[in-house]
VMD Tcl script that draws the C-alpha trace (Angstrom):
set ca {
  {30.40 3.23 -6.22}
  {27.93 6.06 -5.73}
  {24.23 6.51 -6.37}
  {23.24 9.87 -7.78}
  {19.99 11.80 -8.00}
  {17.75 11.25 -11.05}
  {17.88 15.01 -11.68}
  {20.64 17.57 -11.79}
  {20.37 20.58 -9.48}
  {18.75 22.59 -12.29}
  {16.05 19.91 -12.75}
  {17.51 18.32 -15.90}
  {16.76 14.58 -16.02}
  {19.83 12.49 -15.22}
  {18.75 8.86 -15.70}
  {21.91 7.04 -14.59}
  {21.87 6.22 -10.88}
  {25.09 4.29 -10.28}
  {28.72 5.13 -11.05}
  {32.02 3.45 -10.26}
  {34.27 5.80 -8.32}
  {37.32 3.57 -7.85}
  {40.00 4.53 -10.40}
  {41.46 1.02 -10.33}
  {38.12 -0.64 -11.08}
  {37.42 1.99 -13.75}
  {40.71 1.15 -15.46}
  {40.05 -2.59 -15.25}
  {36.57 -2.20 -16.75}
  {37.98 0.07 -19.44}
  {40.32 -2.73 -20.53}
  {37.39 -5.16 -20.61}
  {35.44 -2.72 -22.79}
  {38.42 -2.21 -25.10}
  {38.56 -5.97 -25.65}
  {35.16 -5.81 -27.39}
  {33.05 -7.20 -24.56}
  {30.19 -4.73 -25.07}
  {29.86 -5.74 -28.71}
  {29.89 -9.43 -27.72}
  {27.24 -8.91 -25.03}
  {25.03 -6.92 -27.41}
  {25.25 -9.79 -29.92}
  {24.39 -12.19 -27.11}
  {21.12 -10.30 -26.52}
  {20.00 -11.42 -29.99}
  {21.31 -14.98 -29.62}
  {20.39 -15.82 -26.02}
  {16.71 -15.19 -25.17}
  {17.19 -16.00 -21.48}
  {20.07 -13.50 -21.19}
  {17.97 -10.88 -23.04}
  {15.02 -11.48 -20.71}
  {17.20 -11.12 -17.60}
  {18.62 -7.89 -19.08}
  {15.09 -6.59 -19.76}
  {14.17 -7.33 -16.13}
  {17.31 -5.46 -14.99}
  {16.10 -2.47 -17.03}
  {12.65 -2.63 -15.43}
  {14.14 -2.96 -11.95}
  {16.41 0.02 -12.62}
  {13.45 2.10 -13.81}
  {11.40 1.16 -10.75}
  {14.22 2.05 -8.38}
  {14.91 5.36 -10.09}
  {11.23 6.25 -10.36}
  {10.76 5.49 -6.66}
  {13.28 8.27 -6.00}
  {11.85 10.63 -8.61}
  {9.91 9.73 -11.75}
  {11.47 11.21 -14.88}
  {8.60 10.32 -17.20}
  {10.70 8.32 -19.66}
  {12.16 4.83 -19.96}
  {15.82 5.71 -20.52}
  {17.94 3.94 -17.94}
  {21.67 3.32 -18.27}
  {24.22 1.38 -20.21}
  {22.02 0.82 -23.27}
  {19.36 -1.17 -21.44}
  {17.37 -3.04 -22.61}
  {18.36 -3.33 -26.30}
  {22.13 -2.94 -26.33}
  {25.11 -3.01 -24.00}
  {27.29 0.02 -23.42}
  {29.26 1.37 -20.46}
  {30.18 -1.69 -18.46}
  {31.20 0.70 -15.67}
  {27.52 1.53 -15.09}
  {26.50 -2.12 -15.18}
  {29.19 -3.12 -12.69}
  {28.18 -0.27 -10.39}
  {24.56 -1.49 -10.60}
  {25.62 -5.02 -9.63}
  {27.80 -3.76 -6.77}
  {24.92 -1.64 -5.47}
  {22.08 -4.15 -5.84}
  {23.92 -7.45 -5.56}
  {24.29 -10.37 -7.94}
  {21.33 -11.65 -9.93}
  {19.81 -8.25 -10.72}
  {21.82 -7.23 -13.79}
  {23.34 -10.03 -15.90}
  {25.72 -7.65 -17.69}
  {26.95 -6.30 -14.38}
  {27.29 -9.84 -13.04}
  {29.34 -10.87 -16.08}
  {31.51 -7.74 -15.78}
  {32.12 -8.55 -12.11}
  {33.15 -12.09 -13.07}
  {35.59 -10.70 -15.65}
  {37.08 -8.22 -13.18}
  {37.50 -10.95 -10.58}
  {39.18 -13.19 -13.18}
  {41.67 -10.38 -13.77}
  {42.31 -10.12 -10.00}
  {40.09 -7.99 -7.76}
  {42.03 -4.82 -6.96}
  {43.33 -4.05 -3.53}
  {43.12 -0.65 -1.91}
  {40.57 1.38 -0.05}
  {38.31 2.26 -2.97}
  {37.98 -1.36 -4.05}
  {37.11 -2.73 -0.60}
  {34.04 -5.01 -0.54}
  {32.20 -5.93 2.65}
}
mol new
graphics top color blue
foreach p $ca { graphics top sphere $p radius 0.5 }
foreach p [lrange $ca 0 end-1] q [lrange $ca 1 end] { graphics top cylinder $p $q radius 0.2 }
display resetview
């Protein structure tokens, strides 16, 4: 997992901070996405007010962290926050960077990856 700058070298806003860099984790999350999990989680936002509220707080936390590095002047974050779920890779990277309890979609993605068997290898090492 890496954290990037909120702007590209030419100054273009780049709102996503966290990315998975482990090819094994990327492949595992890709399979979870292909199974329709993003669609299910987006539907859950409409059906589960507590989940939606936790996701909204994740969005606000993400904005605050990014804006503390460099304000971009807009509320675009990553992974569809706060109204839809897309790119579980970004959400998992957010959870790995900030820890559990910050991003419920990242937490759920981590649970799904662990259920599939946490990968071994250098890039997947967790302290």
